[in-house]
C-alpha atoms as a printed R data frame, in Angstrom:
    type eleno elety resid chain resno       x       y       z
1   ATOM     1    CA   MET     A     1  23.022  40.567 -22.347
2   ATOM     2    CA   LEU     A     2  23.875  38.246 -25.263
3   ATOM     3    CA   ASP     A     3  27.318  37.575 -23.810
4   ATOM     4    CA   THR     A     4  25.832  36.736 -20.418
5   ATOM     5    CA   ARG     A     5  23.413  34.289 -22.084
6   ATOM     6    CA   ILE     A     6  26.250  32.605 -24.032
7   ATOM     7    CA   GLN     A     7  28.287  32.299 -20.848
8   ATOM     8    CA   ILE     A     8  25.383  30.576 -19.043
9   ATOM     9    CA   ILE     A     9  25.018  28.183 -21.958
10  ATOM    10    CA   PHE     A    10  28.694  27.207 -21.805
11  ATOM    11    CA   GLN     A    11  28.429  26.754 -18.049
12  ATOM    12    CA   GLN     A    12  25.533  24.313 -18.545
13  ATOM    13    CA   GLU     A    13  27.469  22.401 -21.185
14  ATOM    14    CA   ASP     A    14  30.487  22.118 -18.823
15  ATOM    15    CA   PHE     A    15  28.127  20.898 -16.096
16  ATOM    16    CA   LEU     A    16  26.736  18.188 -18.352
17  ATOM    17    CA   LYS     A    17  30.173  17.022 -19.324
18  ATOM    18    CA   ILE     A    18  31.162  16.647 -15.676
19  ATOM    19    CA   MET     A    19  27.917  14.749 -15.019
20  ATOM    20    CA   SER     A    20  28.448  12.366 -17.910
21  ATOM    21    CA   ALA     A    21  32.006  11.687 -16.645
22  ATOM    22    CA   GLY     A    22  30.546  10.561 -13.313
23  ATOM    23    CA   ASN     A    23  32.518  13.034 -11.262
24  ATOM    24    CA   LEU     A    24  29.609  14.969  -9.794
25  ATOM    25    CA   THR     A    25  26.363  13.923  -8.127
26  ATOM    26    CA   LEU     A    26  23.237  15.808  -9.177
27  ATOM    27    CA   PRO     A    27  21.636  17.762  -6.242
28  ATOM    28    CA   ASN     A    28  17.883  17.812  -5.665
29  ATOM    29    CA   ARG     A    29  17.693  21.518  -6.704
30  ATOM    30    CA   LEU     A    30  19.781  22.821  -9.608
31  ATOM    31    CA   PRO     A    31  20.963  26.386  -9.912
32  ATOM    32    CA   PHE     A    32  18.969  26.833 -13.187
33  ATOM    33    CA   GLU     A    33  15.870  28.810 -13.906
34  ATOM    34    CA   ASP     A    34  12.897  26.969 -15.535
35  ATOM    35    CA   PHE     A    35  13.701  28.365 -18.958
36  ATOM    36    CA   GLU     A    36  17.373  27.381 -18.617
37  ATOM    37    CA   TYR     A    37  16.780  23.836 -17.353
38  ATOM    38    CA   PRO     A    38  18.553  21.363 -19.694
39  ATOM    39    CA   SER     A    39  16.278  18.508 -20.777
40  ATOM    40    CA   GLN     A    40  19.279  16.112 -20.637
41  ATOM    41    CA   LEU     A    41  19.309  16.300 -16.836
42  ATOM    42    CA   ASP     A    42  15.923  14.430 -16.627
43  ATOM    43    CA   ARG     A    43  17.777  11.258 -17.444
44  ATOM    44    CA   GLN     A    44  19.996  11.629 -14.414
45  ATOM    45    CA   LEU     A    45  17.162  11.772 -11.884
46  ATOM    46    CA   GLU     A    46  15.634   8.551 -10.541
47  ATOM    47    CA   LEU     A    47  11.858   8.416 -10.085
48  ATOM    48    CA   PHE     A    48  11.040   7.129  -6.573
49  ATOM    49    CA   PRO     A    49  13.969   4.811  -6.233
50  ATOM    50    CA   GLN     A    50  12.838   3.383  -2.816
51  ATOM    51    CA   TRP     A    51   9.434   2.583  -4.217
52  ATOM    52    CA   HIS     A    52  10.404   0.320  -7.059
53  ATOM    53    CA   LEU     A    53  10.712  -2.931  -5.046
54  ATOM    54    CA   PRO     A    54   7.648  -2.348  -2.752
55  ATOM    55    CA   VAL     A    55   5.401  -1.543  -5.738
56  ATOM    56    CA   LYS     A    56   6.589  -4.646  -7.625
57  ATOM    57    CA   LEU     A    57   6.090  -6.715  -4.466
58  ATOM    58    CA   ALA     A    58   2.574  -5.338  -3.917
59  ATOM    59    CA   GLY     A    59   1.738  -5.934  -7.566
60  ATOM    60    CA   GLY     A    60   2.970  -9.537  -7.467
61  ATOM    61    CA   LEU     A    61   1.082 -10.241  -4.317
62  ATOM    62    CA   SER     A    62  -2.074  -8.649  -5.721
63  ATOM    63    CA   LEU     A    63  -1.827 -10.741  -8.902
64  ATOM    64    CA   SER     A    64  -1.184 -13.994  -6.999
65  ATOM    65    CA   VAL     A    65  -4.065 -13.485  -4.517
66  ATOM    66    CA   PHE     A    66  -6.392 -12.403  -7.330
67  ATOM    67    CA   MET     A    67  -5.687 -15.476  -9.361
68  ATOM    68    CA   TYR     A    68  -6.250 -17.707  -6.368
69  ATOM    69    CA   THR     A    69  -9.523 -16.002  -5.479
70  ATOM    70    CA   PHE     A    70 -10.655 -15.961  -9.115
71  ATOM    71    CA   LEU     A    71 -10.043 -19.694  -9.480
72  ATOM    72    CA   ARG     A    72 -11.773 -20.505  -6.197
73  ATOM    73    CA   ASP     A    73 -14.796 -18.218  -6.353
74  ATOM    74    CA   VAL     A    74 -15.472 -17.904 -10.074
75  ATOM    75    CA   ILE     A    75 -13.888 -20.733 -12.075
76  ATOM    76    CA   HIS     A    76 -14.587 -23.523  -9.573
77  ATOM    77    CA   PRO     A    77 -18.348 -22.902  -9.330
78  ATOM    78    CA   TYR     A    78 -18.511 -22.607 -13.097
79  ATOM    79    CA   ALA     A    79 -16.680 -25.823 -13.674
80  ATOM    80    CA   THR     A    80 -18.413 -27.911 -10.960
81  ATOM    81    CA   GLU     A    81 -21.943 -26.484 -10.824
82  ATOM    82    CA   ASN     A    82 -22.128 -24.544 -14.124
83  ATOM    83    CA   LYS     A    83 -22.869 -21.371 -12.191
84  ATOM    84    CA   ASN     A    84 -21.974 -18.125 -14.019
85  ATOM    85    CA   VAL     A    85 -20.705 -15.773 -11.281
86  ATOM    86    CA   PHE     A    86 -18.243 -13.722 -13.265
87  ATOM    87    CA   TYR     A    87 -20.049 -10.614 -12.061
88  ATOM    88    CA   LYS     A    88 -18.117 -11.035  -8.833
89  ATOM    89    CA   ILE     A    89 -14.779 -10.044 -10.377
90  ATOM    90    CA   PRO     A    90 -15.046  -6.236 -10.252
91  ATOM    91    CA   ILE     A    91 -16.181  -5.894  -6.583
92  ATOM    92    CA   LEU     A    92 -16.346  -9.106  -4.614
93  ATOM    93    CA   VAL     A    93 -13.137 -10.756  -5.897
94  ATOM    94    CA   MET     A    94 -11.194  -7.459  -5.770
95  ATOM    95    CA   ASN     A    95 -12.474  -6.793  -2.258
96  ATOM    96    CA   LYS     A    96 -11.108 -10.167  -1.083
97  ATOM    97    CA   VAL     A    97  -7.687  -9.414  -2.611
98  ATOM    98    CA   LEU     A    98  -7.202  -6.022  -1.036
99  ATOM    99    CA   PRO     A    99  -7.382  -6.926   2.702
100 ATOM   100    CA   VAL     A   100  -5.102  -9.963   2.202
101 ATOM   101    CA   VAL     A   101  -2.356  -7.867   0.478
102 ATOM   102    CA   ALA     A   102  -2.760  -5.110   3.069
103 ATOM   103    CA   ILE     A   103  -2.155  -7.540   5.942
104 ATOM   104    CA   ILE     A   104   0.843  -9.140   4.218
105 ATOM   105    CA   LEU     A   105   2.422  -5.751   3.474
106 ATOM   106    CA   LEU     A   106   1.792  -4.699   7.075
107 ATOM   107    CA   ALA     A   107   3.509  -7.887   8.326
108 ATOM   108    CA   LEU     A   108   6.447  -7.065   6.091
109 ATOM   109    CA   VAL     A   109   6.742  -3.720   7.819
110 ATOM   110    CA   TYR     A   110   7.140  -5.145  11.350
111 ATOM   111    CA   LEU     A   111   8.959  -8.375  10.476
112 ATOM   112    CA   PRO     A   112  12.413  -6.780   9.855
113 ATOM   113    CA   GLY     A   113  12.295  -5.222  13.258
114 ATOM   114    CA   ILE     A   114  11.941  -8.629  14.828
115 ATOM   115    CA   PHE     A   115  14.878  -9.922  12.771
116 ATOM   116    CA   ALA     A   116  16.991  -6.895  13.784
117 ATOM   117    CA   ALA     A   117  16.230  -7.413  17.466
118 ATOM   118    CA   ALA     A   118  17.132 -11.100  17.186
119 ATOM   119    CA   PHE     A   119  20.315 -10.168  15.330
120 ATOM   120    CA   GLN     A   120  21.360  -7.799  18.079
121 ATOM   121    CA   LEU     A   121  20.531 -10.248  20.826
122 ATOM   122    CA   TYR     A   122  22.489 -12.970  19.099
123 ATOM   123    CA   PHE     A   123  25.663 -10.901  18.796
124 ATOM   124    CA   GLY     A   124  25.169  -9.135  22.099
125 ATOM   125    CA   THR     A   125  25.674  -5.639  20.654
126 ATOM   126    CA   LYS     A   126  23.676  -3.042  18.774
127 ATOM   127    CA   TYR     A   127  26.715  -1.529  17.008
128 ATOM   128    CA   ARG     A   128  27.266  -4.429  14.653
129 ATOM   129    CA   ARG     A   129  26.263  -3.776  11.102
130 ATOM   130    CA   PHE     A   130  23.062  -5.546   9.837
131 ATOM   131    CA   PRO     A   131  23.371  -7.817   6.781
132 ATOM   132    CA   ARG     A   132  22.881  -5.938   3.524
133 ATOM   133    CA   TRP     A   133  19.470  -7.591   2.792
134 ATOM   134    CA   LEU     A   134  18.172  -6.691   6.314
135 ATOM   135    CA   ALA     A   135  19.472  -3.127   6.110
136 ATOM   136    CA   ARG     A   136  17.730  -2.659   2.769
137 ATOM   137    CA   TRP     A   137  14.574  -4.229   4.105
138 ATOM   138    CA   MET     A   138  14.596  -1.848   7.060
139 ATOM   139    CA   LEU     A   139  14.758   1.123   4.649
140 ATOM   140    CA   LEU     A   140  11.754  -0.203   2.715
141 ATOM   141    CA   ARG     A   141   9.414  -0.216   5.664
142 ATOM   142    CA   LYS     A   142   7.901   3.170   5.093
143 ATOM   143    CA   PRO     A   143   6.830   2.594   1.418
144 ATOM   144    CA   LEU     A   144   5.554  -0.876   2.431
145 ATOM   145    CA   GLY     A   145   3.498   0.666   5.234
146 ATOM   146    CA   LEU     A   146   2.013   3.378   3.025
147 ATOM   147    CA   LEU     A   147   1.066   0.787   0.443
148 ATOM   148    CA   SER     A   148  -0.541  -1.283   3.149
149 ATOM   149    CA   PHE     A   149  -2.599   1.765   4.201
150 ATOM   150    CA   PHE     A   150  -3.477   2.433   0.535
151 ATOM   151    CA   TYR     A   151  -4.879  -1.114   0.154
152 ATOM   152    CA   ALA     A   152  -6.771  -0.852   3.412
153 ATOM   153    CA   VAL     A   153  -8.426   2.371   2.280
154 ATOM   154    CA   LEU     A   154  -9.435   0.734  -0.998
155 ATOM   155    CA   HIS     A   155 -10.799  -2.195   0.905
156 ATOM   156    CA   ALA     A   156 -12.962   0.270   2.961
157 ATOM   157    CA   PHE     A   157 -14.219   1.991  -0.196
158 ATOM   158    CA   PHE     A   158 -15.042  -1.278  -1.861
159 ATOM   159    CA   SER     A   159 -16.953  -2.501   1.192
160 ATOM   160    CA   LEU     A   160 -19.023   0.663   1.291
161 ATOM   161    CA   CYS     A   161 -20.048  -0.061  -2.345
162 ATOM   162    CA   TYR     A   162 -21.653  -3.330  -1.469
163 ATOM   163    CA   PRO     A   163 -25.236  -2.025  -1.025
164 ATOM   164    CA   MET     A   164 -24.978   0.030  -4.219
165 ATOM   165    CA   ARG     A   165 -24.554  -2.967  -6.505
166 ATOM   166    CA   ARG     A   166 -27.409  -4.129  -8.696
167 ATOM   167    CA   SER     A   167 -26.718  -7.769  -7.954
168 ATOM   168    CA   TYR     A   168 -27.123  -7.030  -4.200
169 ATOM   169    CA   ARG     A   169 -30.558  -5.455  -4.842
170 ATOM   170    CA   TYR     A   170 -31.652  -8.536  -6.810
171 ATOM   171    CA   LYS     A   171 -30.424 -10.768  -4.039
172 ATOM   172    CA   LEU     A   172 -32.498  -8.708  -1.515
173 ATOM   173    CA   LEU     A   173 -35.592  -9.278  -3.632
174 ATOM   174    CA   ASN     A   174 -34.888 -12.985  -3.832
175 ATOM   175    CA   TRP     A   175 -34.405 -13.247  -0.091
176 ATOM   176    CA   ALA     A   176 -37.662 -11.385   0.476
177 ATOM   177    CA   TYR     A   177 -39.534 -13.643  -1.965
178 ATOM   178    CA   GLN     A   178 -38.145 -16.773  -0.318
179 ATOM   179    CA   GLN     A   179 -39.110 -15.461   3.133
180 ATOM   180    CA   VAL     A   180 -42.660 -14.858   1.948
181 ATOM   181    CA   LYS     A   181 -42.823 -18.213   0.233
182 ATOM   182    CA   GLN     A   182 -41.680 -19.955   3.363
183 ATOM   183    CA   ASN     A   183 -44.192 -17.967   5.405
184 ATOM   184    CA   LYS     A   184 -41.494 -16.503   7.663
185 ATOM   185    CA   GLU     A   185 -42.357 -13.400   9.610
186 ATOM   186    CA   ASN     A   186 -38.922 -12.777  10.984
187 ATOM   187    CA   ALA     A   187 -35.615 -13.669   9.247
188 ATOM   188    CA   TRP     A   188 -33.441 -12.377  12.080
189 ATOM   189    CA   ILE     A   189 -30.367 -14.571  12.839
190 ATOM   190    CA   GLU     A   190 -28.626 -13.442  16.006
191 ATOM   191    CA   ASP     A   191 -25.276 -14.983  15.310
192 ATOM   192    CA   ASP     A   192 -24.990 -13.473  11.866
193 ATOM   193    CA   VAL     A   193 -26.004 -10.038  13.134
194 ATOM   194    CA   TRP     A   194 -23.399 -10.012  15.896
195 ATOM   195    CA   ARG     A   195 -20.678 -11.373  13.639
196 ATOM   196    CA   MET     A   196 -21.215  -8.691  11.054
197 ATOM   197    CA   GLU     A   197 -21.429  -5.885  13.694
198 ATOM   198    CA   ILE     A   198 -18.102  -7.014  15.228
199 ATOM   199    CA   TYR     A   199 -16.433  -7.276  11.783
200 ATOM   200    CA   VAL     A   200 -17.447  -3.758  10.849
201 ATOM   201    CA   SER     A   201 -16.423  -2.352  14.212
202 ATOM   202    CA   LEU     A   202 -12.989  -3.969  14.160
203 ATOM   203    CA   GLY     A   203 -12.428  -2.921  10.587
204 ATOM   204    CA   ILE     A   204 -13.140   0.717  11.332
205 ATOM   205    CA   LEU     A   205 -10.816   0.589  14.450
206 ATOM   206    CA   GLY     A   206  -8.101  -1.123  12.451
207 ATOM   207    CA   LEU     A   207  -8.283   1.477   9.656
208 ATOM   208    CA   ALA     A   208  -8.168   4.316  12.224
209 ATOM   209    CA   ILE     A   209  -5.061   2.904  13.807
210 ATOM   210    CA   LEU     A   210  -3.433   2.384  10.385
211 ATOM   211    CA   SER     A   211  -4.329   5.975   9.461
212 ATOM   212    CA   LEU     A   212  -2.562   7.260  12.565
213 ATOM   213    CA   LEU     A   213   0.570   5.343  11.641
214 ATOM   214    CA   ALA     A   214   0.427   6.655   8.103
215 ATOM   215    CA   VAL     A   215  -0.006  10.246   9.296
216 ATOM   216    CA   THR     A   216   2.971   9.990  11.641
217 ATOM   217    CA   SER     A   217   5.135   8.824   8.773
218 ATOM   218    CA   VAL     A   218   4.705  12.100   6.980
219 ATOM   219    CA   PRO     A   219   8.001  13.960   7.286
220 ATOM   220    CA   SER     A   220   6.477  17.260   8.433
221 ATOM   221    CA   ILE     A   221   4.678  15.468  11.280
222 ATOM   222    CA   SER     A   222   7.371  12.973  12.192
223 ATOM   223    CA   ASN     A   223   9.920  15.781  12.417
224 ATOM   224    CA   SER     A   224   7.743  17.591  14.987
225 ATOM   225    CA   LEU     A   225   7.652  14.594  17.310
226 ATOM   226    CA   ASN     A   226  10.529  13.686  19.580
227 ATOM   227    CA   TRP     A   227  11.791  10.047  19.692
228 ATOM   228    CA   ARG     A   228   9.715   9.157  22.811
229 ATOM   229    CA   GLU     A   229   6.473  10.407  21.231
230 ATOM   230    CA   PHE     A   230   7.189   8.649  17.905
231 ATOM   231    CA   GLN     A   231   8.084   5.389  19.650
232 ATOM   232    CA   CYS     A   232   4.983   5.628  21.862
233 ATOM   233    CA   ILE     A   233   2.697   5.851  18.817
234 ATOM   234    CA   GLN     A   234   4.487   2.994  17.055
235 ATOM   235    CA   VAL     A   235   4.536   0.686  20.061
236 ATOM   236    CA   SER     A   236   0.941   1.495  21.225
237 ATOM   237    CA   ASN     A   237  -0.401   0.779  17.728
């Protein structure tokens, strides 16, 4: 038993030497038990390599849109009218950032397909290699789409939290007081009602369509679909 254990240790050391020399690629599953797994091999595995650039891009877009919205909706009223509206940052400002970033990321998912089609039409063949930047962009479409779906879901959750805010309740009281003070029996505005109903309806439909696209990108589901079914879902949505 001891000799077998020593032999396994020597095999692991030889394996690490070959890995350090760059002559062997580490597979996804190693022939080691949990108690035999060398801690040195953790350094050889990359953590979500295809997600590095999409996450950085989403973070940069979020920061840029947040700064613009913060300056326009919070700093500008404070500087021009001396209005303190910093309470808008956690919900209102964030909820304006999320849909903008989601739409931009979704556009970045479908934009390389247009470039690829134009490239093939220009050269008159579909067998010519794409440029390296376009080929890499095509490979990043799935993480970009999933990040777009993530931002859209966050936008839906933030929107559902609107009536729960304390500031919204105070505004309702102020609106009711102003209505009584102005002796108005009915504050119904037809245009505002229709506009909000349409906004909510389109938002729910858009999130449902995006959810369908996100579900079909799951490997277990996409592998169960043939090419015609997968293409039908992508084109129809």
